[in-house]
C-alpha positions in Angstrom: 115.0 93.3 127.2 117.3 94.3 124.3 117.2 98.0 123.8 117.0 99.8 120.5 120.6 101.1 121.0 121.9 97.6 121.3 121.1 97.0 117.6 123.3 99.9 116.4 126.2 97.7 115.2 123.8 95.5 113.3 121.5 98.3 112.1 121.5 97.3 108.4 120.2 93.8 109.3 117.2 95.3 111.0 116.2 97.8 108.4 113.3 97.1 106.1 113.9 98.2 102.5 110.6 99.1 100.7 111.3 99.1 97.0 111.5 102.2 94.9 111.2 102.3 91.2 114.3 102.7 89.1 114.7 105.6 86.7 113.9 105.6 83.8 111.7 102.5 84.1 108.7 104.5 85.3 108.7 107.1 82.5 106.1 105.2 80.4 103.7 105.3 83.4 104.6 109.0 83.9 103.6 109.8 80.4 100.2 108.1 80.8 99.5 109.9 84.1 101.0 113.4 83.4 101.0 113.9 79.7 97.4 115.2 79.6 98.1 117.3 82.7 100.9 119.2 81.1 98.7 119.7 77.9 95.9 121.1 80.0 98.3 123.4 81.8 99.6 124.7 78.4 96.0 125.3 77.2 95.1 127.2 80.3 98.3 129.3 80.1 97.5 130.2 76.5 94.0 131.3 77.5 95.0 133.3 80.6 95.8 137.0 80.5 98.1 136.8 83.5 99.7 134.3 85.8 97.2 135.3 88.5 94.3 134.5 86.2 96.0 131.2 85.3 95.9 130.3 89.0 92.2 131.2 89.3 91.4 129.0 86.2 93.3 126.1 87.8 91.5 126.5 91.1 88.1 126.2 89.2 89.1 122.8 87.9 87.7 119.7 89.7 90.0 117.2 91.4 92.2 115.2 90.8 93.1 117.4 87.9 93.3 120.6 90.0 96.0 119.2 92.3 98.1 118.0 89.5 97.8 121.3 87.6 98.8 123.1 90.8 102.0 121.1 90.9 102.9 122.2 87.4 101.9 125.8 88.3 104.3 125.7 91.2 107.2 124.6 89.0 106.5 127.1 86.1 105.0 130.1 87.9 105.5 130.2 91.7 108.0 128.0 93.5 107.4 130.3 96.6 104.0 128.7 97.2 103.5 125.1 98.3 100.8 122.9 96.7 99.2 122.5 100.1 98.8 126.3 100.3 97.4 126.5 96.8 94.9 123.7 97.4 92.5 125.9 99.5 90.4 127.6 96.9 89.0 130.4 99.2 92.6 131.5 99.9 93.5 132.0 96.3 92.7 135.8 96.3 95.0 136.4 99.4 97.7 134.2 97.9 97.6 136.3 94.7 97.7 139.5 96.8 100.6 138.3 99.0 102.7 136.4 96.4 101.4 137.5 93.0 104.2 140.0 92.6 106.7 137.1 92.5 104.7 135.0 89.9 106.6 134.5 86.7 105.1 136.6 83.9 102.6 134.7 81.8 104.4 135.5 78.6 107.6 133.9 80.0 105.6 130.9 81.1 104.2 130.4 77.6 107.7 130.8 76.1 109.2 128.3 78.5 106.4 125.8 77.8 106.9 126.1 74.1 110.7 125.5 74.5 110.3 122.2 76.2 110.2 118.8 74.4 106.9 117.1 74.0 106.5 114.9 76.0 108.5 116.7 78.7 110.1 113.7 80.4 112.1 115.7 82.9 108.9 117.3 84.3 107.0 114.1 84.3 109.8 112.4 86.3 109.6 115.2 88.9 105.8 114.8 89.1 106.2 111.1 89.6 108.1 111.9 92.8 104.9 113.4 94.2 102.9 110.3 93.3 105.1 108.0 95.4 105.6 110.4 98.3 104.2 108.9 101.5 103.6 105.5 100.0 106.4 103.9 101.9 104.9 105.2 105.2 101.6 103.7 104.2 103.2 100.3 103.6 105.0 100.5 106.9 101.9 101.1 108.9 99.9 98.5 107.0 102.6 95.9 107.7 102.5 96.8 111.4 98.7 96.5 111.6 98.8 93.1 109.9 101.6 91.9 112.2 99.7 93.1 115.3 96.4 91.4 114.3 98.3 88.2 113.7 100.3 88.4 116.9 97.6 89.6 119.3 94.3 88.8 117.5 91.3 90.0 119.6 93.2 90.4 122.8 93.6 94.2 122.2 91.9 96.9 120.2 94.0 98.8 117.6 92.9 101.8 115.6 94.6 104.2 113.2 95.0 104.9 109.5 96.2 101.5 108.1 97.3 103.3 104.9 95.9 106.8 104.0 93.3 108.1 106.3 92.5 110.3 109.2 95.0 110.3 112.1 94.1 109.4 115.6 93.5 112.7 117.3 94.5 112.5 120.9 92.1 115.1 122.1 89.3 112.8 120.9 90.5 109.5 122.4 92.2 110.7 125.7 90.0 112.3 128.3 91.1 115.8 129.2 93.9 115.8 126.6 93.6 119.4 125.5 95.7 119.8 122.3 95.0 118.6 118.8 97.8 116.0 118.6 97.8 113.5 115.7 99.0 110.0 116.2 99.2 107.0 113.9 98.3 104.1 116.3 96.2 103.7 119.4 96.2 100.3 121.2 93.8 99.7 124.0 92.6 96.9 126.2 89.2 95.5 125.3 87.7 97.6 128.1 88.9 100.8 126.4 91.9 101.5 128.6 94.5 103.1 126.4 97.8 101.3 126.5 100.0 102.6 123.6 100.1 105.7 121.5 102.1 105.1 118.4 103.9 107.2 115.8 105.1 105.7 112.5 107.7 107.0 110.0 109.6 105.5 107.1 112.9 107.3 106.4 114.4 106.8 103.0 116.8 109.7 103.8 117.3 112.0 106.7 119.8 114.4 108.2 120.7 117.8 109.4 118.2 120.2 110.8 115.3 117.9 110.0 116.9 115.2 112.1 117.2 117.5 115.1 113.7 118.8 114.7 112.3 115.3 114.6 114.0 113.9 117.7 113.3 117.1 119.6 109.6 117.0 118.7 109.4 113.3 119.7 111.0 114.0 123.1 108.3 116.7 123.7 105.6 114.1 122.9 107.1 111.6 125.3 107.3 114.2 128.0 103.7 115.3 127.6 102.2 111.8 127.3 104.1 110.4 130.3 103.0 113.4 132.4 99.4 112.8 131.3 99.7 109.0 132.1 101.1 109.8 135.6 98.4 112.4 136.2 95.5 110.1 135.4 97.3 106.9 136.6 97.1 105.2 133.2 99.4 102.3 132.0 100.1 104.4 128.9 103.3 103.8 126.8 104.6 105.4 123.6 105.7 103.5 120.6 107.8 104.8 117.7 107.6 102.5 114.6 110.6 103.8 112.5 112.2 102.1 109.6 114.2 102.7 106.5 117.9 103.3 105.6 117.6 107.0 106.8 117.7 105.6 110.4 121.4 104.8 109.8 122.4 108.3 108.7 123.9 110.9 111.0 123.0 110.5 114.7 119.4 109.3 114.1 119.9 105.8 115.5 121.6 107.1 118.6 119.0 109.9 119.0 116.2 107.3 119.0 118.1 105.1 121.4 118.4 108.1 123.8 114.7 108.8 123.4 113.9 105.2 124.4 116.2 105.5 127.4 114.5 108.8 128.4 111.2 106.9 128.6 112.6 104.4 131.2 110.8 101.4 129.8 107.6 103.2 128.8 108.9 104.2 125.4 109.9 101.7 122.6 111.5 102.4 119.2 111.2 99.5 116.7 111.7 98.6 113.1 109.5 95.9 111.6 112.2 93.3 112.0 112.4 93.9 115.7 108.8 93.5 116.5 108.8 89.7 117.3 111.7 90.2 119.7 110.7 93.4 121.4 107.0 94.3 121.1 105.7 91.7 123.5 102.7 91.3 125.8 104.9 91.8 128.8 105.9 95.3 127.5 102.3 96.1 126.7 101.1 95.2 130.2 104.0 96.0 132.5 
């Protein structure tokens, strides 16, 4: 069987390009989505006596407004705190205690808000980046699920978040798996025997330390899963669905090829365009 590394010299032919919007084409949409969010933020800032009180007021807002307001808060007031950190309402008091001394003063926030053009297209463009984050990954997994159902029909069972949704938690689907390990794909025989644990990622860009962390973490997953399969005598394999031009940057392609070799036939790395050639019934069952 052709290996992932064998495609290196033809990598660009096997990459799937999932379209991104061109700047400034999306600014009209950005104004519609985020114009009112920035106005709400300015109103809350005018009414707050401090930046900490501003955060409390935002936390009291219902979603989806709250999350969008938190993104503006992070830009204007507290770049130290991530939106994911700020989302948990019960943690707001401790965040203020730990990070509040680094919040920008509310008077400076108001001054900066008033100095910006209305509408603030620069900020809206930044916020649009949040809107599209993760969408390419969703499209990648959806394409795989559609391909799998067409190729294998009812021969096997496949579960996982087709787009957004809850990950497959390995401690819930593999008996005696002890750690809470998320995966994107679980393929089983119709009798419930697990055959493939899959992880999906679309890389528009990648490099440096992130690249090293990713491949190192994947090697650990392979080691743990193959040890588990050997312990319980399961025909379990590991599948990495990876795609996007980021695969061609730095050492990423070679790193994934080395990961596949490390798996000795029980690990496969594929882009969407390789599936027909490589992701076969023979690999699933042998």
